[in-house]
C-alpha positions as CSV (number, residue, x, y, z in Angstrom):
1,X,-8.7,16.5,23.6
2,X,-9.5,13.9,26.2
3,X,-12.2,11.2,26.2
4,X,-12.6,7.6,27.5
5,X,-13.0,6.6,23.8
6,X,-10.1,4.8,22.2
7,X,-8.1,7.4,20.4
8,X,-7.9,5.1,17.3
9,X,-11.7,4.8,17.0
10,X,-13.3,7.4,14.7
11,X,-16.7,8.9,14.7
12,X,-18.1,6.1,12.6
13,X,-17.1,3.4,15.0
14,X,-14.1,2.2,13.0
15,X,-11.2,1.0,15.1
16,X,-7.8,1.5,13.5
17,X,-5.5,-1.4,14.1
18,X,-3.3,-1.2,11.0
19,X,-0.5,1.3,10.6
20,X,1.4,1.8,7.4
21,X,4.7,3.5,7.9
22,X,6.6,5.0,5.0
23,X,10.3,4.9,5.7
24,X,11.6,6.9,2.8
25,X,10.4,9.1,-0.1
26,X,13.1,8.0,-2.5
27,X,12.8,4.9,-4.8
28,X,15.0,3.0,-7.2
29,X,12.2,2.9,-9.8
30,X,10.2,5.8,-11.3
31,X,6.7,4.4,-11.8
32,X,4.5,6.8,-13.7
33,X,1.3,6.5,-11.6
34,X,3.4,6.9,-8.4
35,X,5.9,9.7,-9.3
36,X,5.4,12.7,-11.6
37,X,7.8,12.7,-14.6
38,X,9.6,15.7,-13.3
39,X,10.1,14.0,-9.9
40,X,9.0,15.2,-6.5
41,X,10.3,17.7,-4.0
42,X,11.9,15.5,-1.4
43,X,11.8,16.4,2.3
44,X,15.2,17.5,3.7
45,X,16.9,14.7,5.7
46,X,16.4,16.6,8.9
47,X,12.6,16.4,8.4
48,X,12.6,12.6,8.1
49,X,11.9,10.4,11.0
50,X,14.9,8.7,12.5
51,X,14.7,5.0,13.4
52,X,14.3,6.0,17.1
53,X,11.4,8.3,16.2
54,X,9.7,5.6,14.0
55,X,9.9,3.2,16.9
56,X,8.6,5.7,19.5
57,X,5.6,6.6,17.3
58,X,4.9,3.0,16.6
59,X,5.0,2.2,20.3
60,X,2.3,4.8,20.9
61,X,0.0,3.3,18.2
62,X,0.6,-0.2,19.5
63,X,-0.3,1.0,23.0
64,X,-3.7,2.0,21.7
65,X,-4.5,-1.1,19.7
66,X,-2.5,-1.3,16.5
67,X,-1.7,-4.9,15.8
68,X,-0.3,-4.8,12.3
69,X,2.5,-2.6,10.9
70,X,3.4,-2.5,7.2
71,X,6.6,-0.7,6.1
72,X,6.4,1.1,2.8
73,X,8.2,3.9,0.8
74,X,9.4,5.0,-1.7
75,X,11.3,1.8,-1.7
76,X,11.8,0.9,2.0
77,X,14.8,-1.4,1.4
78,X,17.0,1.4,0.1
79,X,16.9,3.0,3.5
80,X,20.4,2.3,5.0
81,X,19.2,1.6,8.5
82,X,16.4,-0.8,7.5
83,X,17.9,-3.7,9.4
84,X,17.9,-1.6,12.6
85,X,14.3,-0.5,12.0
86,X,13.2,-4.0,11.5
87,X,14.9,-5.2,14.6
88,X,13.3,-2.4,16.7
89,X,9.8,-2.9,15.4
90,X,10.1,-6.7,15.7
91,X,10.2,-6.3,19.5
92,X,6.6,-4.9,19.4
93,X,3.6,-7.3,19.6
94,X,2.5,-6.7,16.0
95,X,2.4,-8.5,12.7
96,X,5.2,-6.9,10.7
97,X,5.1,-6.8,6.9
98,X,6.6,-4.9,4.0
99,X,5.7,-3.5,0.5
100,X,8.6,-3.4,-1.9
101,X,9.4,-3.3,-5.6
102,X,11.7,-6.4,-5.0
103,X,14.6,-5.0,-7.0
104,X,17.1,-5.6,-4.2
105,X,15.1,-7.8,-1.8
106,X,17.4,-10.8,-2.4
107,X,19.9,-9.0,-0.2
108,X,17.5,-8.9,2.7
109,X,16.2,-12.5,2.9
110,X,18.0,-13.3,6.2
111,X,17.2,-9.9,7.8
112,X,13.5,-10.3,7.0
113,X,13.3,-13.9,8.3
114,X,15.2,-13.1,11.5
115,X,12.7,-10.3,12.3
116,X,9.6,-12.3,11.6
117,X,8.7,-10.6,8.4
118,X,7.1,-13.3,6.3
119,X,4.4,-11.4,4.3
120,X,5.8,-9.5,1.3
121,X,3.8,-7.3,-1.1
122,X,5.6,-6.8,-4.4
123,X,4.6,-4.1,-6.8
124,X,4.6,-5.4,-10.4
125,X,2.4,-3.8,-13.1
126,X,3.4,-5.8,-16.1
127,X,4.7,-9.3,-17.0
128,X,6.1,-7.8,-20.2
129,X,9.7,-6.6,-20.0
130,X,9.2,-3.7,-22.4
131,X,6.0,-2.5,-20.6
132,X,7.8,-2.8,-17.3
133,X,10.6,-0.6,-18.6
134,X,8.0,1.9,-19.9
135,X,6.1,2.3,-16.6
136,X,9.1,2.1,-14.2
137,X,11.6,4.0,-16.5
138,X,14.1,1.3,-15.4
139,X,15.5,-2.0,-16.8
140,X,14.9,-4.2,-13.7
141,X,12.2,-6.6,-14.9
142,X,14.3,-9.8,-14.8
143,X,15.6,-9.0,-11.3
144,X,12.1,-8.4,-9.9
145,X,10.6,-11.5,-11.6
146,X,13.4,-13.7,-10.3
147,X,13.2,-12.2,-6.8
148,X,9.5,-13.1,-6.7
149,X,10.4,-16.7,-7.5
150,X,13.1,-16.5,-4.8
151,X,10.7,-15.2,-2.2
152,X,8.3,-18.1,-2.9
153,X,11.1,-20.6,-2.7
154,X,12.2,-19.1,0.6
155,X,8.7,-19.6,2.1
156,X,7.5,-16.0,2.2
157,X,3.8,-15.3,1.7
158,X,3.8,-13.2,-1.5
159,X,1.2,-10.8,-2.9
160,X,1.8,-9.1,-6.2
161,X,0.2,-5.7,-6.6
162,X,-0.7,-4.6,-10.2
163,X,-2.2,-1.2,-10.9
164,X,-4.4,-1.6,-13.9
165,X,-4.5,1.1,-16.6
166,X,-6.7,0.9,-19.6
167,X,-4.9,0.5,-22.9
168,X,-1.7,-0.3,-21.1
169,X,-1.8,-3.5,-19.0
170,X,-5.5,-4.5,-19.0
171,X,-4.8,-7.0,-21.7
172,X,-2.5,-8.8,-19.2
173,X,-5.2,-9.6,-16.6
174,X,-5.5,-13.2,-17.7
175,X,-1.7,-13.5,-17.9
176,X,-1.4,-12.3,-14.3
177,X,-4.1,-14.8,-13.2
178,X,-2.2,-17.6,-15.0
179,X,0.9,-16.5,-13.1
180,X,-0.9,-18.0,-10.1
181,X,-1.4,-21.4,-11.7
182,X,1.9,-22.9,-10.4
183,X,2.9,-20.4,-7.8
184,X,1.2,-20.0,-4.3
185,X,0.9,-16.2,-4.7
186,X,-1.9,-13.7,-4.7
187,X,-2.1,-11.3,-7.6
188,X,-4.1,-8.2,-6.7
189,X,-5.5,-5.9,-9.3
190,X,-5.7,-2.3,-8.1
191,X,-7.9,0.4,-9.6
192,X,-5.9,3.4,-10.8
193,X,-6.3,6.1,-8.2
194,X,-5.8,9.9,-8.4
195,X,-2.7,11.5,-6.8
196,X,-0.7,14.6,-7.5
197,X,1.1,14.5,-10.8
198,X,-0.1,11.1,-12.1
199,X,-2.5,12.5,-14.7
200,X,-5.4,10.4,-13.5
201,X,-8.8,10.4,-15.1
202,X,-11.7,7.9,-15.1
203,X,-11.1,6.8,-18.7
204,X,-7.7,5.3,-17.7
205,X,-9.2,3.2,-14.9
206,X,-10.1,-0.5,-15.1
207,X,-13.0,-1.2,-12.8
208,X,-13.8,-4.2,-10.7
209,X,-16.7,-5.0,-13.1
210,X,-14.4,-4.8,-16.1
211,X,-11.8,-7.1,-14.5
212,X,-14.5,-9.7,-13.9
213,X,-15.7,-9.4,-17.5
214,X,-12.2,-10.5,-18.6
215,X,-12.2,-13.3,-16.1
216,X,-15.7,-14.6,-17.0
217,X,-14.8,-14.5,-20.7
218,X,-11.7,-16.6,-20.1
219,X,-12.6,-19.3,-17.6
220,X,-15.6,-21.6,-17.1
221,X,-18.0,-20.2,-14.6
222,X,-17.6,-23.2,-12.3
223,X,-13.9,-22.8,-12.2
224,X,-14.0,-19.2,-10.8
225,X,-14.1,-19.6,-7.1
226,X,-15.1,-16.7,-4.8
227,X,-13.0,-16.9,-1.7
228,X,-13.9,-15.7,1.8
229,X,-12.5,-12.2,2.4
230,X,-10.7,-11.6,5.7
231,X,-12.1,-9.0,8.2
232,X,-11.2,-5.5,7.1
233,X,-9.9,-6.8,3.8
234,X,-9.5,-4.2,1.0
235,X,-9.8,-6.8,-1.7
236,X,-12.4,-9.2,-3.2
237,X,-10.7,-12.5,-3.5
238,X,-11.0,-15.3,-6.1
239,X,-9.1,-18.3,-7.4
240,X,-9.3,-20.5,-10.4
241,X,-10.0,-24.1,-9.7
242,X,-6.8,-26.2,-9.6
243,X,-4.5,-23.1,-9.4
244,X,-2.1,-22.9,-6.5
245,X,-2.5,-19.2,-6.1
246,X,-5.3,-16.7,-6.1
247,X,-6.2,-13.3,-7.4
248,X,-8.1,-10.3,-6.0
249,X,-9.4,-6.9,-6.9
250,X,-8.9,-3.7,-4.8
251,X,-11.7,-1.4,-6.0
252,X,-10.9,1.8,-4.0
253,X,-12.6,3.9,-6.7
254,X,-15.7,2.1,-7.9
255,X,-16.4,-0.1,-4.8
256,X,-14.7,1.5,-1.8
257,X,-14.2,-0.5,1.3
258,X,-14.4,2.5,3.6
259,X,-17.1,1.0,6.0
260,X,-14.5,-1.4,7.3
261,X,-11.4,0.6,7.0
262,X,-8.9,0.1,9.8
263,X,-5.9,1.8,8.2
264,X,-3.8,4.8,9.0
265,X,-0.7,6.1,7.2
266,X,2.4,7.7,8.6
267,X,4.6,9.5,6.0
268,X,8.4,9.4,6.1
269,X,8.4,13.0,7.4
270,X,6.1,12.2,10.3
271,X,2.7,13.3,9.0
272,X,-0.3,11.2,9.8
273,X,-2.8,10.7,7.0
274,X,-6.2,9.3,8.1
275,X,-7.1,8.2,4.6
276,X,-5.2,7.6,1.4
277,X,-7.4,10.0,-0.5
278,X,-7.2,12.7,2.2
279,X,-5.4,16.0,1.3
280,X,-5.0,16.9,5.0
281,X,-2.3,15.7,7.3
282,X,-1.5,15.9,11.0
283,X,2.1,16.6,12.2
284,X,3.3,14.0,14.7
285,X,7.0,14.6,14.4
286,X,7.1,18.3,15.6
287,X,5.4,17.6,18.9
288,X,7.4,14.4,19.4
289,X,10.7,16.3,19.0
290,X,9.4,19.0,21.4
291,X,8.8,16.4,24.0
292,X,5.0,16.6,23.9
293,X,2.5,13.8,23.8
294,X,1.4,12.9,20.3
295,X,-1.8,11.2,21.5
296,X,-4.0,14.3,21.2
297,X,-2.9,14.9,17.7
298,X,-3.6,11.2,16.7
299,X,-7.0,11.3,18.3
300,X,-8.0,14.6,16.5
301,X,-6.8,13.2,13.2
302,X,-8.7,9.9,13.6
303,X,-11.9,11.7,14.6
304,X,-11.6,14.0,11.6
305,X,-11.7,11.1,9.2
306,X,-14.4,11.2,6.6
307,X,-16.8,8.3,6.1
308,X,-15.8,7.7,2.5
309,X,-12.6,8.5,0.5
310,X,-11.5,11.6,2.2
311,X,-14.9,13.2,1.7
312,X,-15.1,12.4,-2.0
313,X,-18.2,10.3,-1.5
314,X,-19.3,10.2,-5.2
315,X,-17.5,9.5,-8.4
316,X,-18.4,13.0,-9.6
317,X,-16.5,14.5,-6.7
318,X,-13.6,12.1,-7.4
319,X,-13.4,13.5,-10.9
320,X,-12.9,17.1,-9.7
321,X,-9.2,17.7,-9.9
322,X,-9.3,20.4,-7.2
323,X,-10.5,17.9,-4.7
324,X,-7.5,15.6,-5.1
325,X,-4.6,17.6,-6.6
326,X,-3.6,18.9,-3.1
327,X,-2.9,15.3,-2.1
328,X,0.7,14.1,-2.2
329,X,2.2,12.0,-5.0
330,X,1.9,8.4,-4.0
331,X,5.7,8.0,-3.5
332,X,5.6,10.6,-0.7
333,X,2.6,9.0,1.0
334,X,3.7,5.4,1.1
335,X,2.3,2.5,-0.8
């Protein structure tokens, strides 16, 4: 496929400047919405991208306009060659960031700083130690909490991502917002989304409107400040008057931001996903290893992108299990 059109621009005029690269499918937590209880079938090691392949693919995307790369997993920091990957990617003219569960991030402060990584997204779904243990199936709450405080102290820009689930942590919405009172962090509430094995249904989801009901019932109207969203932002941003930090809502289900989407995802085994909700993938690793150009594959994948949520353009379609059960588990996509 050849055209004068930028290979990262889709048929709806969206230019894709943001690449999320999953480094590993394994994780040191076992979050229920991310990984099925029985675990997942991991790709054989030979099928995973090496650090050289990650860099080569990233170079191609940067050549065509990607200006931001976020490293994800699994848990990216458990990959043994993460320092080398960071050093290689730091040579590219991009903003480099990372999403982590922060269990072991205290060991990587210097490596992150030396490679210009100053934006950290931390996944944390409860401020209650018992709930944390229930959802992650691990006893790591104190370590994660203390590492968030450490990241702030060390000058990192920290966002805390919380997936809301009705009857589990929706009663912590105000606790999370109050977490931003004395800390310069952004707490982002994410609507529970459907992936293979996470037993999703609409009744478990806490919508954008429901989050704001909690907020409006807990704070004076004049104290709830609507912030200006950044271009291509996935979140609707707010802060409480006098609080150091802010909060936001990512409403991928009830209020999708597809019109301004500029994101592509590369899985740890070299598959390009043009949408988080898409069940289709495009293999970049096989042609790369065969010495062929990956540009035609990228272009075809980008031009095949649906306008809304992988083709599920209504909530009714989203509730059809057959339309999203062929998608990967979140842990093998990359957060």
